[in-house]
N, C-alpha and C positions, 0 to 999 in steps of 0.2 A: 785721384780723380783728372783727366786729362785737360790739360788749357782749353782744347775746342769744347770739351763738354760743359768747365765752365763757364764760358762765356755764352753758351748757346743757355745753359739754366739760367745764370744772371742776368739774361735779359728776358726770357722768360718769363722767369718771377717779376723784373720791372713791369711790363708787359700787362703780366694778368693782374696786377695791384693797382695799376695809376689810373686815376681817370682826370678827366681833362683836358685832353688831347696833349704834344709833345711838350709845350712848356709847364704841364701839370708831371711828366716827366723828369727833368731834368734835373731836382733835386734827390731821388730817387738814386737817378744816374752816377749824379759825383759821388752819393752815399759808395753807391755798392766797388764805381767806379777808382775812388784814392783807398778804400777798407782793403781792396782787390793790387794794390802796389799796380795799376795800368796806365796810368799816369798821374802826375803831377796837379795839384791844383789850378797853377800857368798854365800848362799845358789843357787841362780842362776849360780854360776857360779861350783859350784859341780855338777848340774844338764846338765851343760852343760860336764862338762868329764862326766859324767856317761855316758850319751846320746849317745854320741859320743863311747865311748868304748862295749856297748852292740850293736848285731847285730840290723839292720834298721836305714834307714835313721831318720837321727839328728831332724828333727821337728819331727814329731812322734814320734820319744824316748820320744823328752821333753815334746811334746802333754800328752802323758800316763801317764808321771812321776808326771807331774805337777796337772793334774784330778783327779791323784790316790792319792795329799797330801788334796788336797780341795774336793775332794767330794768318797773315798772311789774307789771298783771296779767298780759302773757307771757313777762315774768321768772320769775315765778315759776311758771309753767306749764312751761317750758323747764328752772329751775331745779329742781325738784320729779319731774320727769320723768326729765331726769339722774339721779339720787341714784338713784333706783326701778327702772331701766329695765336695769342689769347680775343686781339680785337677782330680778328679773321672770325674766330670759331664766334664769341659771342653775336656780333653783326647776324649770323646767319639766324640763332637761334632770339634774338631779337626783333630781326625782319619777321622770324615765321610767329612770332606771336605778339608786336606791337598792340595792338588792337585791345588784345583782352587783360593784359599786363596793366596799362595805362588808366584802366579802372580800376584799381585796387588802390585802397588807403596809403599802403606799407612802402607800393611801388612811389607813389608821389613821394610820401613823405624820404624814405630813401633819396632819392634826386636831391630835392631840396635838401639835405643834410649834408649831400656829399661838395656841394656849389661853393658853401663858404671856405671848404678847408681846400680845396681846387685853390682857389683863389688864396687863400694863405698861405699856399705852395708858392703861389708864382711872384709875391708881392716879398715876399721869403727870400725866395730867392733871386729878387731884382733888389734889394736889401743886401743881400753878402754878396754877390757882384760889384758893386758903389763901392762898398766895403774895403772888396781885396785890391780892383781897379786902381782907387783913387787915393785909396789910405794905407796899401798894402797891408791890409788884416788880415791873414789870414787863420790867425786863432788866435785866442784872447790874450798870451803875453809875446803876440805878434808887436814889435815895436812899429809905430806909424812912420809909414816914410810916404809925405803928402805928392802926390804927382797930378802936379797946375794942371799940365798938357790935355791927360785925361778930363778933369773938369772944364780945361776951356771950352777940348770936342765936345763935351755933355750938354754944355752951357748951349752951345751953338746949336747944336741939333734941337735940344727945346726951344727954344727962341725961334728958328724958322717953324717947327712944327707948330705952333701955337700962331704966329705972324702970319700963315699960311694959311690956320681955320679962320683968322679974325678976319680977314683982306677979300679969302676966295670964298668961305664959307664950304671949306672941301680939307679931307684930313689927307698928308704927304704922303706917298705912294710910302710901304717900306721897302721896295726894289731904290726907290731913290734915295730913302734915309741910308743905307746900306752906301749904297756908292757913294754918296756923302759922307759917311763918316771913313771910308777907308780913304780916303781924297783926304780929307781932315789928317787922318792917322797918317801918307806921306807925308805930308806938310808938315806938321807937329813933332814927329816920331821923326823924319827923313830929313829932309831939308833944314827943318830947326834943333833935330837932336842934340848939335851943340851948345845950345840954352841951358 
């Protein structure tokens, strides 16, 4: 199977079985990308950061970036098309049938059952990223290498979030959090990188 077809089919499969938006897709994308040896775990984490900080949905951005690394422009187009196509078709069908579908108890039960799974996938991804970034744990056999700078940046961002929420009664904008994390990364890994 050609690499371009594999890219398209892989992201088509991810788009077809993912519920809960882009963050719910991250564990599936990670599994497929690493099992196909398209990216290392470190590269994947960097792709998450880039995908989160660029405009657009994270899953589509990740598909585009991963596709471009594996197949250039055509790879980016096919991976993006693959991840978007199932949702597009499902939305068209649901939009046509939504009023009728929501009256069935089975549909409501399905949606209620999917919700905790999506939340679990998002939480598992967050825990996996924290372990990978702060403790450098990629596998169970990995040696723990503590990254104090990553922990300090995480604590600063969490503190800023709660302080702004407590004082101003609002949440910090994700845009501001991304810019702040980029600045903190430059300070701690660039200017203070020698420590």
